[in-house]
C-alpha positions in Angstrom: -9.4 -14.0 5.1 -7.4 -11.4 7.2 -10.0 -8.7 7.8 -8.6 -5.3 8.6 -10.6 -2.5 10.0 -9.8 0.7 11.8 -13.3 0.9 13.3 -13.8 -0.4 16.8 -17.5 -0.9 16.1 -16.7 -3.3 13.2 -14.0 -5.1 15.2 -16.6 -5.8 17.9 -19.1 -7.0 15.3 -16.6 -9.4 13.7 -15.3 -10.8 17.0 -18.7 -11.1 18.8 -20.5 -13.1 16.1 -23.4 -14.8 17.9 -22.0 -14.1 21.4 -24.1 -11.8 23.6 -21.0 -9.8 24.8 -17.2 -9.7 24.8 -15.4 -9.7 28.1 -13.8 -6.3 28.7 -15.9 -4.5 26.1 -19.0 -2.4 26.6 -21.1 -0.9 23.8 -24.1 1.3 23.7 -26.0 2.5 20.6 -28.1 5.7 20.2 -30.4 6.7 17.4 -30.8 10.2 16.0 -33.3 9.8 13.2 -31.3 8.2 10.4 -28.0 8.8 12.2 -26.6 6.2 14.6 -24.0 6.8 17.3 -22.3 3.8 18.9 -20.0 4.1 21.9 -17.5 1.2 22.4 -15.5 1.2 25.6 -12.5 -1.2 25.8 -12.2 -1.5 29.5 -9.2 -3.8 30.1 -6.4 -5.8 28.5 -8.8 -8.7 27.7 -11.0 -6.4 25.7 -8.0 -4.8 24.0 -6.7 -8.2 23.0 -10.1 -9.4 21.7 -10.7 -6.4 19.4 -7.0 -5.7 18.6 -7.5 -2.1 19.7 -6.0 0.0 22.5 -8.0 0.5 25.7 -10.2 3.6 25.6 -13.4 5.0 24.2 -14.4 4.8 20.5 -17.4 6.9 19.3 -18.8 6.0 15.9 -21.2 8.3 14.1 -22.9 6.7 11.1 -24.9 8.9 8.7 -25.9 7.1 5.5 -27.2 10.3 3.8 -24.5 12.6 5.0 -23.1 13.4 1.5 -26.6 14.4 0.3 -28.4 15.9 3.3 -27.5 19.4 4.6 -29.6 18.6 7.7 -27.6 15.5 8.5 -24.4 17.4 7.7 -25.2 20.0 10.4 -26.3 17.3 12.8 -23.1 15.3 12.4 -21.0 18.5 12.9 -22.8 19.2 16.1 -22.4 15.5 17.3 -18.7 15.6 16.6 -18.4 18.9 18.5 -20.3 17.5 21.5 -18.0 14.5 21.7 -14.8 16.5 21.4 -15.9 18.9 24.1 -16.1 15.9 26.5 -12.6 14.7 25.5 -10.6 17.9 24.9 -9.4 20.8 27.0 -11.3 23.5 25.1 -9.9 26.3 27.3 -6.3 25.4 26.3 -4.3 25.3 23.1 -5.1 22.6 20.6 -2.8 21.3 17.8 -4.7 19.7 15.0 -2.7 17.4 12.7 -4.1 16.5 9.3 -2.5 13.2 8.4 -2.2 11.4 5.1 -1.1 12.0 1.5 -2.8 15.1 0.1 -2.0 13.9 -3.5 -4.1 10.7 -3.1 -7.8 11.6 -2.8 -9.0 8.9 -0.4 -6.1 9.7 1.9 -6.4 13.5 1.7 -9.1 14.1 4.3 -6.7 15.2 7.0 -4.9 17.8 5.0 -8.2 19.1 3.5 -9.8 19.3 6.9 -6.9 21.4 8.2 -7.6 23.9 5.4 -11.2 24.4 6.7 -10.2 25.1 10.3 -10.4 28.5 12.1 -6.7 29.0 13.1 -6.2 31.4 15.9 -3.1 30.5 18.0 -0.9 33.1 16.3 -3.4 35.9 17.0 -4.0 34.7 20.6 -0.3 34.8 21.4 0.8 37.9 19.5 -2.4 40.0 19.5 -4.4 38.9 22.5 -7.0 41.6 22.2 -7.7 40.9 18.5 -10.2 38.0 19.2 -13.0 37.7 21.6 -13.2 34.9 24.1 -15.5 33.1 21.7 -12.4 31.8 19.9 -10.2 29.1 21.3 -6.5 28.8 20.6 -6.0 26.5 17.6 -2.9 25.7 15.5 -2.6 23.1 12.8 -0.2 21.2 10.6 -0.5 18.8 7.6 2.9 17.1 7.8 2.5 14.8 4.7 3.7 11.2 4.7 7.1 9.5 5.1 7.4 8.8 1.4 7.4 12.5 0.5 9.1 14.0 3.6 11.6 11.2 4.6 10.5 11.9 8.2 8.2 9.9 10.3 4.9 11.8 10.8 5.1 11.2 14.6 8.5 12.8 14.7 7.3 15.9 12.9 4.3 16.3 15.2 6.3 15.6 18.3 8.8 18.3 17.4 6.0 20.8 16.9 4.2 19.7 20.1 7.4 20.1 22.1 7.7 23.7 20.8 4.0 24.7 20.9 3.1 22.7 24.1 -0.5 22.1 23.3 -3.0 20.8 25.9 -4.5 18.5 23.3 -3.6 17.1 19.9 -6.4 16.1 17.5 -5.2 13.8 14.7 -7.4 13.6 11.6 -6.9 10.6 9.2 -8.5 8.4 6.6 -9.3 4.9 7.8 -10.1 1.5 6.3 -13.4 -0.1 6.9 -14.8 -3.6 6.6 -18.4 -2.8 5.7 -19.1 -1.0 2.5 -22.1 0.8 4.0 -19.8 2.6 6.4 -17.2 3.7 3.9 -17.5 7.5 3.5 -20.6 7.8 5.7 -19.0 7.3 9.1 -16.8 9.3 11.6 -14.9 7.6 14.4 -13.6 9.6 17.4 -11.2 7.9 19.8 -9.4 9.0 22.9 -6.6 6.5 22.3 -4.6 8.3 19.6 -3.9 6.6 16.2 -1.4 4.5 14.3 -1.4 6.0 10.8 -1.8 3.5 7.9 -2.7 0.5 10.1 -5.9 -0.2 8.3 -4.1 -0.7 4.9 -1.2 -2.7 6.4 1.3 0.3 6.3 1.5 1.0 10.0 3.7 4.0 11.0 4.8 5.2 14.5 1.8 5.7 16.8 0.5 9.1 17.8 -0.7 8.9 21.4 -0.1 10.3 24.8 2.8 7.9 25.4 4.7 9.1 22.2 3.8 12.8 22.3 3.5 13.4 26.0 0.0 15.0 25.5 -3.5 13.7 25.1 -4.2 12.7 21.5 -7.8 12.5 20.1 -8.1 10.7 16.8 -10.9 11.6 14.3 -11.1 9.3 11.3 -13.3 8.6 8.3 -13.2 5.2 6.5 -12.6 6.0 2.9 -11.5 2.6 1.5 -12.3 -1.1 1.9 -10.2 -4.1 0.9 -11.3 -5.5 -2.4 -11.1 -9.1 -1.0 -13.9 -8.2 1.4 -16.2 -7.2 -1.4 -15.3 -10.3 -3.3 -15.9 -12.6 -0.3 -12.2 -13.6 -0.2 -12.1 -15.0 -3.7 -9.6 -12.6 -5.2 -6.3 -14.0 -6.6 -3.4 -13.5 -4.3 -1.8 -10.8 -6.5 -4.9 -8.6 -5.7 -4.8 -9.0 -2.0 -3.5 -5.5 -1.4 -6.1 -3.8 -3.6 -8.2 -1.2 -1.8 -11.5 0.1 -3.2 -13.3 3.5 -2.7 -16.5 5.1 -4.1 -16.8 6.6 -7.6 -17.7 10.0 -6.1 -14.7 10.1 -3.8 -13.8 13.7 -4.7 -17.2 15.0 -3.6 -17.2 12.8 -0.5 -13.8 13.9 0.7 -14.9 17.6 0.3 -18.0 16.9 2.4 -16.4 14.7 5.0 -13.4 17.0 5.5 -15.7 20.0 6.0 -17.8 18.0 8.4 -14.9 16.9 10.5 -13.4 20.5 10.4 -16.6 22.2 11.4 -17.1 19.7 14.2 -13.7 20.7 15.5 -14.4 24.4 14.9 -17.6 24.2 16.9 -15.9 22.3 19.8 -12.9 24.6 20.1 -14.6 28.0 19.3 -17.4 27.1 21.7 -19.5 30.2 21.6 -19.7 30.5 17.9 -22.8 29.2 16.2 -22.9 26.8 13.3 -23.9 29.7 11.0 -21.0 31.9 12.4 -18.5 29.2 11.5 -20.0 28.5 8.1 -19.7 32.2 7.3 -16.0 32.4 8.5 -14.7 29.3 6.6 -16.7 29.6 3.4 
């Protein structure tokens, strides 16, 4: 069975098996109550080849009760913000790209997250005295998908980046997982960029520093899993491309998109409190 996953933590689990470690891969896990954070560093080409992922750092935050617990929601927002502050230039301009098809619910997390962001770049450039220094410079786009625009997403974002000249690009996208327990309960942050659609076998042009000329941070949430994984590989061949999501996917996408967006808001508008941000975006 060809197991596809966008999560580095799952790729490591699948490759490692009973082995104590994988050459070129380092991992560390931290517990925050019911929430788990795993940091996977792919250190060299051997590690990249073993996991099928680009070299770099992958942070996975798993919160099984996220869609039910307001306390976990706030904690995960803060954890996302803390990780992004380490990876982004928060004193510069950030372009946030919400990837995916807004008309397909499991794929809409990017566009929905963009709608929850505090957008300030236009005010910072045209009315510099209108906002306090609490606010960072943030602009955003939800470019849609190739099937509806006829243009590669990477080309759209590169055109915008060439004009805006951001210091960092944050790309938000839905991912595919391999463990049903991580679907819609997990956030992955990676400093390697992203290849949209790779987890469902529909890989588009990559968004990374090489293609865009600027550092790209990927923030993703696994929203689907291959049906063949749930069936133990026993599905007929005609169902091999079937992807499964949760029955409450509408609720989940609203909660996860808001979680990702407010994590970004807290990172980029660094002196605003969680309550400040909640009051602005609600």
